[in-house]
N, C-alpha and C positions, 0 to 999 in steps of 0.2 A: 480475766480470772485465771489464776495459775492452774495448770493441768497436773499439779502435784501438791503434796502437803509436806511441809518440813516438820517432822515429828519431834518429840522430845529426845534429848540426847541421852546417851548411856555410857558406861565405862566398861572396859574389859581389861583383863590382865591382873597381875599380882601387885598389890601395894608394896613399895611406893612407885612401882613402874607401870601403874595403870595408864590406860590410853582412852582419851576422850573420843567418842564417836558421834557424829551428827548424821542423821538419816533423812533422806529425801524419798518419800513414797509417791510414785506416780499414780495418777488417777486410774490409769489402766496399765497393768503390767504387760507390756508388749514383748518383753525379753525375760525368759525364765531364769537367766543367770544375773545376779547382781554385779555391780562394779564398785571396787574400792579404790579411792584416790589417796595416794600417799605422797606427801610433800617432801621437799628437799631440805638441805641444811639451811639454818637460820630462818626458816619459815614455819608457818602453821597452816592448818586446813583452810584458813581464810583466803589463801591464794586461789582456791577453787570456787569461792563464793561470789566474789565481785572483782572486776578489774579496778585499778587505782582511779580511773575516771568514771567509776560507777556503772559500767556496762555489765551485761550478764556474764556470769562465770560458767565454768564447765558443769558444776554440780547441778544447778537448776536446769541447764540446757539438756543434760542427759536425762534428768527426771521427766522433763516435758516430752522427751522422745520415748518414754516408757521404760527407762532403766531404773531399777531399784539402786539408789546411789548412796554410798557411805563415804563421808570424808572424815579424816581423823586429825587430831593433833598428836604427833608421836609422843611417847613417854618423855616427860621432862620438858615438853614444849607447850607453850600457851595454856590452853584450858585443861590440859592433862594434869597440871599441878606440879608441885615442887618435888624434886628428887635430891635428897641430901648429898649424894656423891655424884652429882650431875657431871662434873668434869671427867670422872672416871667411868661414866656409863658407857657400856659397850653396845655394839650392834645387836648382840644376842638378845638384849632386853627388848629392843624394838621387834625383832623377829618373833620372840615369844608372844608379845602382845598381838602381833598381826595374826599369828596362828590361832590365838584365843578368839579373835574376832571371826575368823573363817570357820572355826569349829562351831561358833554360835549361829552364824547366818547361812552357812553352807558354802559349797564351792562357788568361787567367784572369779571374775576378771580382776586382775590387779593392774592398776595404772600407777607407775612409779615416775618420780622426777628426780634427776640428779642423784644426790646422796642416797635416796631410798631405792635406787636401782639394785643395790646389793641385797636389800631386804627382799625384793622380788625374786632374785636368783636363788637365794638361800631358802626362802619359804617353799619355792617350787622343788628344790632339791630334797628337802626333808619331808615335805607333805604334798607330793605331786597330785594327789587326788583332790586336794582342796583348791587347786589353781587351774582354772579353765583356760586362761590365756594371760599373757603379760604384754602390756603396752609400755614401753620405756621411752619417756621424753628426756632426751639427752641423759641417759642413765649412766650411773657409775659402773665401770666394768668390774668383773670379779678379780680377785688378786692374781688369778692365773695369768692375766694379761698385763700385769704390772711387775716391774723389777722391785725386789725388796730393797728398801733404803735403810740406812743406819740411823740409830737413835740420835746421833749428833748432826744429821744432815739438815739442810735448810727446809726439808719437808716436814720435819718433826715439830709438834707443838707441845709446850709444857703442859702437863696434865694436873697441875695444881690449881688451875683456874679455867673457867669456861672461855670459849672463844667469842669474841664480839666482832661482827662484820663492820668494817669501817665504811664511811661514806665514799671514800675514794675507790675502794674495791667494789662496792655496790655499783657505782657508775661504770666501772671498767668491765665488770663481768656479768652483771645482772640486767642493767638498764641501758646498755649501749646501743641497742638495735634501733633501726629507723622506725620500727613499728611500735616501740614502747611509748606509752603516753607520757612524754617527758614533762609536760606541764603539771603532772600529778606526782612527780618524783617524791616530794615530801610526804605525801599521803602513803605512798608505798614504803618509804624508808622507815616510817614509824611502826610499820607492821612487823619488822624483823625482830627476831629474838636471839638469845644466846645459843651457842652450840657446844656439844660435848667435845672436849679435846681428844678423848680416847677414840671416839668414833672417827674424828678427822684423821687420826693417825692410822687407824685400821683402814680407812678409805685409801690412804696413800701407801699402804703396805709397809709401814715403818717397822724395821726389824723382822720383816716377814710375818707380821701379826694380822695381815689382812685375811679376809674370808675367801677361801678357795672352794671351787667346785670340784676340781680334779678330773672328773669325768663328765664333760659337757653333754654326752649322749643321754644322761638321765633326764635332760630337759627337752630332748628332741621330739617327744610326743606332745609337748605343750606349744600351741601357737605363740610365737613371739614376734613382736614388731618394734623396731627402734626408729624413732623419729627425731631428726636433727635439723636445725636451721643454719643458714649460711653465715649468720652474724653472731655465732656463739663461740667466743674466743677460747674456751676451755674444751670444746668438743669439735675438733676438726672432723671433716667428713671421713677420713681414713680410719680414725680411731673408733668412731661409733659404728662404722661399717664392719670393722673387725669384731666388735662386740656382738653384733647381730649374727655374723658368720660363725662365730665360735659356738653359738647355741643353735645353729641351723635355722635361724629366724629370717624375717624380712627386714629390709632397711629402706626407709623412705627419707630421701634428701629433699627437703621442702622446695627448693627452687625447681626441681625436676617435675613437680606437680603444680607449678604456677604460683607457689607461695614463697616468694623471695623476701629478704630483709627481716627475717625472724632471728631472734637471739635465744638466750637461755630460758627466759620466762615466757614461754609460748602461751601459757594459759592466761596471761595478763596483757598480752599485746593486742593491737588492732588486728582484726582478722582471726582472733582466737577461736571463734566458732567454726570457721572454715577448717581449721586444724582438727577440731573435734569431729566434724563431719568425715574427715579423712580417716581417723582411726575407728569411727563407728562403722563406716563402710567396710573397713578391713575386717572388723569383728564379724560383721554379717557374712563376709566372704568365707569366714571360717565356720559358719553355721551357728554363730552365737547371736 
């Protein structure tokens, strides 16, 4: 019998940028602070529900351990529904929806992945009292740490259509690690969705349009931990370590704690629950 209940879903945020929220209620609330799981680009909250080979995901595991757990589909993604101007949808729409969720459920731990890293930094900047801690899984850095590119650079994406993740790039950047369940690649690939070109350009700081923090000390009172695997091609150790350092946070390089061969999709790889134990213990060390 599960030691948690998956309750009915609900929506937060302003139409058409509403955000779907799925809630896991533990049988016993062993932690007074809830945790919110934010997925990365081309994904939905399903990446926290099950692994491609049908093993337990982080959401149910956290709930079993007594955490009130919320997973979302970011606006315009999956179950959140259609956004008419999706290619032009900006990060601010996601940040607004995240703030709306926190205002409804109360201050929470935010776990971000990849693209949603910026959502964590910006939410903490604008609403610090709503953020108890941030766990960044290979998180995107703030624009402060990125050079501004030009509109015509190879980093810019046309904003007249959404981005679609190719099979080639998926294998190169998302499923390349030794711990990814390779036999279930097709099951995983079918779960990917389109991404906003505007957000992708803001992520890369095209024309300086990225989201800046300017004063990282505004986040120094919030516990921050960045976790990175040794087989993540877009997140070398020195880059993510610099992100953690910028915010005065902690950095965990997985091989140094005996968890080698992990890539970008840590929540879907073999050994995913050992990584969950890692950040859970870190949260407890911060009094959460």
